[in-house]
C-alpha positions in Angstrom: 6.3 -25.2 6.7 2.7 -26.1 7.2 1.7 -28.1 10.3 -1.7 -29.6 11.1 -3.4 -28.7 14.4 -2.5 -32.1 15.6 1.2 -31.6 14.8 1.4 -28.1 16.3 -0.7 -29.1 19.4 -3.4 -26.4 19.3 -6.4 -25.4 17.2 -6.4 -21.6 17.8 -3.8 -19.0 18.6 -4.2 -15.3 19.5 -2.1 -12.4 18.6 -0.3 -10.9 21.5 2.0 -8.2 20.0 3.9 -7.1 16.9 7.3 -5.7 16.0 8.1 -4.0 12.7 11.4 -2.7 11.4 10.7 -0.2 8.6 13.5 1.2 6.4 12.6 4.2 4.2 14.7 6.9 2.6 17.8 5.6 4.4 16.2 5.9 7.8 15.2 3.0 10.1 12.2 3.1 12.3 10.8 0.5 14.7 7.2 -0.1 15.8 6.3 -2.3 18.8 3.0 -2.8 20.4 0.4 -4.9 22.0 -2.2 -6.4 19.6 -2.7 -4.6 16.3 -4.9 -1.6 15.7 -6.4 -2.1 19.1 -7.4 -5.8 18.5 -6.2 -9.2 19.4 -7.3 -11.5 16.6 -7.8 -15.2 17.4 -6.9 -17.3 14.4 -8.1 -20.8 13.5 -7.4 -23.1 10.6 -8.7 -21.4 7.5 -9.6 -18.0 8.9 -10.3 -15.9 11.9 -12.3 -17.1 14.9 -12.7 -13.7 16.6 -10.8 -10.8 17.8 -11.1 -8.8 21.0 -10.6 -5.1 21.2 -8.5 -3.4 23.9 -11.5 -2.8 26.1 -12.3 -6.5 26.1 -15.3 -6.2 23.8 -15.7 -8.6 20.8 -15.2 -6.6 17.6 -16.1 -9.7 15.5 -16.5 -13.3 16.2 -17.6 -16.4 14.4 -20.7 -17.7 16.1 -20.5 -21.0 14.2 -23.2 -20.0 11.6 -22.4 -20.8 8.0 -22.3 -17.4 6.2 -21.0 -19.0 2.9 -17.7 -17.3 3.0 -14.5 -17.5 5.1 -13.6 -14.6 7.4 -10.2 -13.1 7.4 -8.4 -10.5 9.5 -6.6 -8.0 7.2 -3.9 -5.9 8.7 -3.1 -2.8 6.8 -0.4 -0.3 7.8 0.2 3.3 6.6 3.9 3.8 6.8 4.1 7.0 4.6 5.2 7.5 1.1 8.3 6.3 -0.7 10.1 3.1 -1.4 11.5 1.1 1.4 11.4 -2.3 3.2 9.5 -3.7 6.1 10.1 -6.8 8.2 9.5 -8.0 11.7 7.5 -10.6 13.7 4.0 -11.2 15.1 3.9 -12.8 18.6 1.1 -15.3 19.2 -0.1 -17.4 22.1 -1.4 -20.9 21.6 -5.1 -21.1 22.5 -5.9 -17.6 23.9 -4.2 -14.8 25.7 -6.0 -15.7 29.0 -4.9 -19.4 28.7 -1.6 -21.1 29.7 -0.5 -21.8 26.1 3.0 -21.3 24.8 4.0 -17.9 23.3 5.7 -18.1 19.9 7.0 -15.6 17.3 6.1 -15.7 13.6 8.8 -14.0 11.5 7.7 -11.8 8.7 10.4 -11.8 6.0 11.5 -8.5 4.5 9.2 -7.2 1.8 9.3 -4.1 -0.4 7.2 -1.0 0.3 6.2 0.5 -3.0 3.3 2.8 -4.0 1.2 1.4 -6.8 1.9 2.8 -10.3 -1.4 4.7 -10.3 -0.4 7.0 -7.4 
């Protein structure tokens, strides 16, 4: 359920790690790791604030300028071909990774893995 920043007690949160359970062709695989694709996105209400690469450099950040469009972090995974299912969780920290905020998990409910009809 949606909670406002006032209700949840923080304006931003930063991705710490992820866990995926992938079932394809009767086999189950697990993926765990820090960040995602080498980045640690910081999210804010309505979009992404910034994300920091593994080397600590800013790969993207919102400098407060109005560019006329929202910015979103899109995570795409290549799990191989064939039908299956994927589920897991993303772990975030309220505020930023360097701060003293609470760590919490966001569950990603199972969803089907299917190749589009045109493949």
